[in-house]
Each structure stands twice: as structure tokens, then as C-alpha cells.
N, C-alpha and C positions, 0 to 999 in steps of 0.2 A: 621279393619282387609275390605279390600278393595275383595270383588267378586263377577265375575259377576254371573245371574242368574244361570244360569244351575253348575258352581259349589258352591253351596252358598245351591241347591236342595242336591249335592252329599255328603256333609261336616254335614247338617241336618240332612239327613238318615243314614249315616251313624251309625254302631251299632243300629239302628230299628231292630224287633222280634216283626212280624208279624204272623208269624205260616201257613202263604198263600204266596207263593211268588206275585199272581196277584193281593192281597189284599196293598201287601205293594208297587208295580207298580202303584196303583190308587192316592196313596197317594202321594206318589211323584210326580204324572200329579197332581193330585190336588192342590201341594204344589209349584210345579212351575206354574200352573195358577194362584192362585194367591199371590205370589210376580211382578208376570209382571202386573196386578191389582194395585198393591198398589205402583208398583216404577209411572206408570202413572198415577195415582192420588197423585203421591208428599205426602205419609204415608210410616212408618213402618208398621210391624205386629205385632197387638196386642196379646201376647201371654201371656199362662198363666197354670198352675197347684196350685192344689189341696192339702193340705195337712193337716189332723185331729189332731186338738193337741189329741190326746188320750192318750198319756205320755208326759212327761216333756221334754224328751231331745231329739234329733234326732238322726240317725246312719249312717255308713254307705252307706245301702241301701237306704236310701230316697236321698241321697248323684247324686243318678244317674238320674234320671228327673232335679233334682237342676244345674248340669254342662251341661245338655241339657238347659236347658231356658241361661246357661251363652253361650255357644257358639252362639243364639240367640243376647244374647247382644252385644258379639263381631263385628256380623253385621250389629248393630244399628236397631236391631228390639224392641219395646214396652213390657217387660219383667214385670206379674204382677204373686208377690208371693201370692196366696190365701191359709189365713189360717183356716179352715172347722166351726167356732166356733156352725155355728146351723148344720152341718152336723153329724159331732162329736159326739152328742147327742142321735143316731140315731148308728152309726159306722159303717162301710161300711162291708159288710157281704163279699164283693169277695173272701175275702182267709180267709175266716171261713168253717170250717164242721160247727159250731157250735155259737149260737147265742151272738154275743158283748154283753158285759155287759154294757146299759150306763150308760154313766157319769151325774157329776150335772153340771150347769151353771157352779159353781163356781172354781169344778176341772178343767173347759175345762176355765177358762178365765185363771188361773194361766200356765197352761201350755202353752198356746196362747200367752203370755208373752216373753215366752222364746224362745221359735219358732222365732220369730221377730229378735231377737239376731245372733240366730245362722244361719241366713240364708245366713249373711252377712261371714260367713267362704266363701262360692263358689260364691256367686251370687257378681255384685259389687254393694252395698248401694246408689251410686248415680243414678243408672243407674234401679233402683226397686222400683216398689210401693207393699206394704205390703194392701193386703186390707182381711176382714173378710167377710165371706157368711151371719154373721146374720143380715147385713144391709139391705140385699132384700131378703131371708128367710123369716125371722120373721116377714114382712108385709105380706104375702100370706094367703088368706082367705081359707075356708073351698071352698069355688065357687071354686080359684082357682086353688085348686089340684084335685077338681074334673074334670076341665079343661085340665088340666095338665094331668090327668090320660087316660083319653081317648080313649088318643095313644097308651093306651097299653095294650096287652092281659097278664092273667092268664098263661098262655100256654108260652109265653117270659121269664116270671122270673124261672117258675118249670123245665126249659129244660137248667138252666143254673147252670151246674157242681155241686159248694157247695150247692146250693137247692136241688136238684134231688137228691144227695148222701142222703139228711137230708130228704126226702120226704117219700124214697124209704125205709129207717132204719126203721121209724115211730116216727123219731126226729120231732119235733113241727117247724114249717117258718111262722113266726109270720107277720103277715101284714104289718107293721111300718117299715118291715128290705125292704120293695119293692120300699118304696116312697126314697131311699137313689139316685138310681138312674136318679129318675126324679126328685129330689134336685141338681143333681152336671149334670144335664141336665138346668140346669133352672141359675145355676152359669154361664155356659158357655155364655148363653142367653142375661144374666145379664150386661157380662162384653163384650156384641159383639166383642167376641172372633176369630180371624182366626186360632188360633193352638191352643191346646191343651197337653198338652207331660203328657206322664201318663204310667205305666209297663203292662207287659200283665193280669194283672189282670184286670186292668178297661177296654176293649177291647170291653164291654158290654156296660159299664157306657157313654164310650164315641162313639165308633162306632155307636152304637142300640139309645142309649138315649137319649145324647146332642145332636146329629146330626137330631131327627126324633122332638127334644123340635123343635129346634133353625128354624127350619127348621116348623113349628108348627105357633111357632108367629113373622115368616117372612123376618127372616134372614138366611144369607147364614150359614149353616154346618160349623162348623168349622171341622178341619182336624187333623188330631187323630196322633198322633208322638208316635209309642209304643217300648217302653224299658223292654230289659227282666230283669229279678228279680234276684239279689245280695243271694247266698246262702251263708246262718248264718254260722259261727267257726267251725260246725258239720263238711259242705261241702254237707249238704245234704237239707235238706227245707230252704225258704226264712230267709233271715233275721228276727230277731224278740224279740226285750224285752222280751215277754210274756216268747218266749222257752229261755232266757236266752243265747239265741246264738248270740247277736249281739255288735257289735263293736259301742259306745259312740261317736260323733263327740268333743264333749271337755274331751274327757278322756286326763287323761296325759299321758307324751308322753313315758312313759317309760310302760305306761298300753297299750295305741295301741300297740306302737312294738309285744310285746309282745302277745297278741290277734292274731294280724296279724300273727305267727310265727306260732301260734296255728293252722290254718287250715289244711285239707288234699291237701297232694297234688294235689289232681284230680282237685283240687275247683283253681287253682293258673290261671289256663286261665280268666277264670269267673272277677274275682279280675284284671287281667293285661288290661281287653280290658273292666269291666265296672266303676272299680275306678279310675287307675290311669294315667297322664298327657299323656302319652306315645302313640307314633303312629303307627298304623298297621304293621308300618317295623321294628321296634323294638321287637316292639311281637312278630310275626313272627320269628326272628332273634334269640330272647330269645326259646322261643321254638323249634326250631329247634337243638338248643347247649343244650338245655335238653332229646332231643331222641335220638341226639347218642351219648349223655355223654359230650359230653364236660364240661355242667353246669352240678353242683350239683345242685338238688334240692332244699336243706339246702341253700346253696348259692341266687339262682333265691327268693325264699322269705324272703330271707336277702335284698334282693333288694326290693323286693317288698316292702316290711315295711320299710324300707327308706322312697321310695315312699311316701306313705301315708303317714307317720309323718312331712315327709317334707310343706303336703298341709296342712296340719290342723294345726301346729307348723308351725318348721323352720327348718334348714339344721344343725343347730349347734343343736339346740333341738333331733333328729335324728338322730346321731351321738353318743349325751348323751347315747341314750337310747340305742343305739345297740351297744357302750363300755359296758351297765350295766348289760343288755340279755346274752353278750359273757360271761363277769366275774360272771355271777349267773348260768348257765344255761347249757354254754359249758363248763366252767372248774369246776362246782357247788360251787363257791364262793358264800359265801351268800352277802346281801346286806349289808351297811356297819350303815343305819340306819331304824336296824328292831327295829318297834313299840314294847310294854309292855305289859305285861297282868297281872294285879295279879292271882293265882288261887283263888277261895273259896271255903270253905267245900261243901263238895259231888258234885259238878259240874259232868257232866258227860264228855265227850266228844265232843256233839253236844249243851252244853253248854258253850263252853271255845268258839267254832267256833263264838259261838252267840253273845258271851258274849264281843269278842272277836273285834266285826265289821268284823267278817274277810264272813260271808256269806248275802245274804239278806233277808234269809230265815231258816225257820227251811228243809220244804224237798228242798233246795237249799242241802245245807247240810247236809242230810242223800242221797242225790241221787250221792254226793263228795266222800261220805264213798263207797258209793253201789261202784262205779267204781275206787276204790284206789286209790281216787286219796287225800286221808289226812292222813299227817305224823306227826311223832313225831321222832325227832332223826334223820332221816333216813327211821324210820321203820312203815311199815304201822299197823295204824289204822283201824277195820272193824269192830265195832262195837258202834252203835252213843251213846247207851245207857249203853257203861260201865262209869267205874268212872275214871277219868282222872288219866293217869296213874304216870304219875311227870313231873318235870320243865324240860321245854326243849325250841326247838326251834320246834314248829305247823307249818309245812307249809300245805295251801289249795289252791291245784289247782299248777297251775306252777309258782305260778309270788305271790303268798300275805303270809309272813312269820310270827309271833308275837314270842317275845319272852315270855312265860309262867315263871308266879316266882310263 
């Protein structure tokens, strides 16, 4: 893709979100200057984003920054997909109102192996460098950490919203949590990056910590490309596997399509802009048709679901997923290949949901039942502990069916 420098800046800043127009302009100006310098030096920009393997699968929320990395690749820049094999031992506290559970090295290693392959769903395999930050962070000495920490004050951390809320509630804020931003700053220095991509939850880590560490260690501070946060399928809070509102990028086509169809209408605009390949002009046209009643929200959402499934699967899979969805959920037909489960004596409703593999945990099953999301032959089951009434078609949520015999 050939663009002059001004066109590159416009393209790469599209979709960014800083919460401050002056800050956004400052980053755009720095990006323009760095592009000019790189061109004069005859090199590409060095760009990265880090992903902590706290879970074994990536979801749509992760792909927002990955898609921005892909745009840099399209323009010929050098992209590193950094897997936080060392930072994930702490866990990023940026989006948390409580301490993250610490993972074992074995858990981190397992998750990291899956991330590397999933990255290529978005990124160009031939143009992507995969790195692991244990390469350099594991070699830092205590003296190194003291030296890096001298750039920060306790006040800088305590005034961060998530730490401040915990502090005011009397909840513990552990010292090791403050190391995370410093470690991320050292990642940027070790990679000698020009640009770091991240979500709005990373503003402090990139704009304060990384730039401060790089300057302290004698490097030009990297430029922050900050992207918006994708809400989960509830349309309220950020997409997260721990909250159960996520859409895995490795999900089967039918499941992915159905989960997109479950998002509230109010969240569609965010999904249009953050997850699809559509240009802004097409998105604005869709929103205009929605507002004046020419386009039904259901039809817009079906278009969105097709687009997302095509990205991670292919057009044929998207078409088949749509046919299946229409058959099951609009015409109230049942899928042809419903799995079967043999009812055991004395089992409760919750026992069957768990035994049939329809829920990931008993707590998820209780939530579904409380929300009237569990039905047997169309009748709502509202007591998780009641003996399972009788054989029939058990439905959990909108897409999971089991024939209980």
C-alpha cells in the first residue's frame, strides 16, 4: 500500500481514542515527524503491541490492536507481536478493581503457545515477529529494578483510577502490581520501538511509564497509538473471558455468529468501528439507515455477524452460520445434530447442565437459570437444585441444545 506521510498519519490515527484532543494531536505530530526521520534513514518504523497470555484464547477485543498492527504492516513497517511471558506472572492491573491472580510459569507457557498461532488470524505471518518478554525481563537484576523505579513516585500509581478506588475502599494494593508499568516500559526500550499500540486502559503504561523509561535509558520515547475498548456481548463492560461476555476468535462459525447476534443494539456502533473491515463511509451509511428506519437493527446485526465470521472463517462458513441461525432462532427450528445426554438417577438441573457440557462452571449455570435462560421443551427451569423433571430437549442460553434421554 503506497501512501505519502500525511496519508499514513491520517490512516494510522483513524479509530484512535485518547480522551483528549490536544494529546491526540501531539501523538499525530510525533508520528509524522518519526515517519519523516525513518524515511530519511531509509528504514521502516518499529511497531509493537504486547499481549499477556493470562488465558489460552484470544477474543475479539484483542483484535482491535492487532488490526492496527496489520495496518502498519500494509504500509511496510516492522511489526512485533509481543507475548508477555514475564509480565503475565504479575498481570496487568490497569483494567482491574482487584488483584489479578498470579499465574504459574507452566500456565503462562501453555497459553503463550496458543497465542502465537492465533495472531495470524489477523496479522501477516511473513511480516510478523513473535517475541517473548521473558527474554529480557528475566535478566533484570534487583539493582536494575531500583534504577528503573527511581523514575516514578508512589503518588503516580496511587492516583491511577483502579488503584485509587481500591485504596479508598480499604482494599489492598500490592507493591508488585506497580512493577507492571515499569516492566512494560522496559519492553518498549528492549525492542527499541518507535510506536506502541494499546487500548485506552494502557494510557499510563505507554504515555507515562514506557516513554519515561525509554528517555531515561537514552532512547527516543515511543509514540502511543491508543485504541478504544470493545464492550462484551452484554454491551456494558469491556470484553473479558473472566466475565463470560467474550467472543473467542477461534470459536466455531455458528457459535461466533450467534454470539454477535446476542449483543445489544446500542453496542453495534462500537463493533462496526472496532472489529469490521468497513470504511467509515459505509458505517455512517448503515447508521443513517438505522436512525431513519430504513434498516431494521436485526438486519444490521446480521450483516455485522456475517462480516465477523467471514474475517475469522470464510464467506461460505458465514453464509451457513446465518442459515443455521435463521432456522433455529427465527423459525424456531432445532439444529439437526443435537448432542445427547443420558440422565442419571438423582441428578438436578444444574447437574445435567454440567454433565452435558452445556456450561463452563456451576456458577455460570446458576446465572443462566436466574436469568430464565434454561428451558426444557420450551418451559423455563427456575430452580438449579430441583430434580431434573423429565427427558426432553434442554436449552441453555440461545445456542446450546442437548437431547436428554
